[in-house]
N, C-alpha and C positions, 0 to 999 in steps of 0.2 A: 142370028136365027131369024128366019122368016116369021115364025110363030113364037113370040117371046113368052111362052107359057109359064116360065119360072119368074117373071118379073113381079115385083111387089110394089111398083110405082103406083102412087095414088092411094095406098093402103096404110093403115096405122096399126102397128104391132105393140101390144102390151106384154112386158116380160116381168115375171115375178122372180125374185132372187137374182136380179141382174147386176148387183154391185160387184160380184166376183165370180170366179169359176166359169162353169158352163154358161150360165145366164149372161155374164158379161161378154164372153167371146161370141156367143150366138147372136146377141144384140147387134154387134158390129156387122156380122154377115147379113142379118136382115136389113140393116141400113144400107149395106153395099148393094143389096138387091132392089133398093129403092124405097123401102118402107120408112115412114116416120116412126119414131120410137118413144115409148113410155116405159120407164123402168120403175118398178115397184119393189121396194126392199125394206127390210127391218132397219137398215142403216141408210144414211144419206148418200145417195148415188148421183148427186148433182154434178160432180166432177166427171163421172163416167158419161153422163148425158151430154155435158158440154163438149167433151172430147169427140163423141160420136157426131154431134152436129157439125163441129169444125172440120172433121176429116171427110165426112161423106156428104155434106151439104143438105142434110135433112133436118126436119124439126125433131128435137129430142127433149123430153122432160123427165123429171124424177120425182117420185113421191115416196114418203116414208109411211109404211103400213105394216102391221102384223097380220099375216094372212089368217090367223086363227080368230081375229076380231071380225065377226061377220058384218056388223054394222059399219065398221071402219073400211072394210073392203068395198062395200057397196058405195060408200061415200067417195072413196078414191076413184073408183071407176066412173062415177057420175062427174067428178071434177075433171078427170082426164078426157072424157068424151066431150064435155063442154068446151074445154080448151082446144082440143084437136079437131073438133067438128064431127068426128066419127071414130069408131073403133072397129077393126076388122079381124084382127088376128090376136090370139092369146097364146103365149108360150108360158105355160103354167108350171114353173120350174123350181119354186122354193122347196127346200127340204132339209132335214137334219138326220143324223144317225148317232146311235150309241153302240159301241162295240163292247157288249157286256152280256155275260151268261144269263140265260133266262132264269136260272135259280136265284140269281142275285139282283135281278132288275127290280127297282122299286116301282110302286104304283104310279108315282109321279113321272118317272122316266118313261114307262110304258105309255102313259097317257100323252106325254109331250110329243113323242114320236108320232103317234097316231093322230094327234091334234094337228100338227104341222103338215105331215106327209099325206094324210087322207082328208081330214076335215078342211084344212086350208085349201087343198086342191078343189074340193067340192064348193066351198064358199066362193072362191074366185070364179070358177067355171059357171056357177049359178048366177052370180051377179053379172058376169059378162054376157051370158046368154039372155038374161032378162033385158039388158041394154039392147041387144040385137033385136029381140022380139018387139020391144017397145018402139023401135025405129023401123020395123017392117023390113029388116034386111037379114041376110045370111052371114055366115062367117066361119072361121076355122079356129078350133081349139086344139092345141097340142100339149098334152100333159107329159111331164117327165116321170116315167116309172123307173124300172131298173131291171137288169137281168136277174137281180135278187128276187124279183117277183116270179121267176120261172125256176130258178135253182136255189139251193141252199149253199151260201158261201162258206168256205173254209180257208184257213184255220180259224179265222175270227168268228166269234159268236155274236149274232145280231138278229135274233128272232123277231124283235120288235120292228126293225127296219124291213126285213124280208116280208113280214106280214103286211106292213103298210103299203109296200110297193106292189104286192100281189093284188091288194085291194084296189090300187089305182088302175091297174090293168082292167079289172072287171068293171070298175066305175066307168072307165072310158068306154067300154063296149055298151054298157047300159045307157049312158047318156047319148051315145051315137044313135042307138035305136030310137030313143024317145024324141030326139031333136032333129032327126033326119027330115020329117015333114015340115020343119020350120026353116030348112035350108042351112042348118048349122052342122058342120062336120066336126067330129071329135075323134082324135087319134092320140096315140102316145108313142114316145120313143123309150127304149130300154137300154141305156148305156151299160157297157161293161166297166172294167177298171179304167178310169180316165185320169190323166195326170193334171190335177188342179192344185190350187194353193192348199187345199185341205189335206193333201197327201203328205205334207211336211210333218204332220202329226202321227203318221202311220208307221208302225214298226218296220224296220228294213227287212227283217226276215219274212214278214208277211208279203211285202212287195216282191221279194225274191221268189217266193213260192208261187205267187200269182203269175209272174212272168215265165216261170218254168212250165206252166200249164197252158197259157195262152198260145195258140198255134203260131201267131206272129212273133212270139217271144218278146213282146214289149207292151207297155200300156198304151191306150189310145189317147188322143188329144181332143180338147173341146172343139177344135176346128173340124175334126172328122165327124162331128155330130151335126154340123150346120147344114150340110146338104140335105139331110133327111128332113130337118125342120123347114127349110125353104120349100122343099117338095110338098110337104103337108100343108104349108101356109098358102101355096100358090094355086093358080088355075090348072097346074099340071096334075092335081090330085082331086078334081071335082067329083070323081066317083069313088073316092077312097074315104071310108069312115069305119070306125070300130077296129082299126088296125093297130097292132103293136109292132113297131119296127125294132128288132134287137140289133144293137150295134156294139159288138163285144169282141171283135177280132177272132171270132170262132169259138169263144170260150164255152158257150152252152152246147156246142156240138161235140165236145170231147166226151 
């Protein structure tokens, strides 16, 4: 390419929930595009970071942090920025789900989903944006929402998850408007049914039903999300903010 607008060389990307699943795969693609990598996860992701550094020749670090711990989040971002010299891209990806009927959901279960999927997303985005503002620079934040923020999934019952992801979409739009004057772009991706390690715990009849409805007649892969994240992270999207990219194999069009 004469104009390498998708390159992430010279940038540092921080990924939450990067020890497995979507975060782990997309981290490798961000490194392949040239970014140095910081993985933040509830579990130790040092082996993932070491593997990325060895394969792609970039710097890669890992930090253990609970995204619902606001002070802990701010501390990790400060440490990562000091170590890497700068932070430019946030892939705000950590999340959890309960497949449980709303009538049976406990207060703790409801609160835990909202705490991780919404409060955690906000705490990380806020701390990351504060770092950018303090250093007089812009950046790109990509939140992971879900097609569940647009439609109601069936046959599983997951009102808490759907609610949290709908909130992430609107939080994304709200932050995009507030932070545009500061040069900070905020967007989100909304994956459909993606084949990750978590699906091994999902009932087979549910998976069969999903694939019968998806126009492609298959689940998506984490690799198929990477292009959208790279676009939103790169200079190819400098006029894109407040956008939700639904990547669902056409599921929400049915």
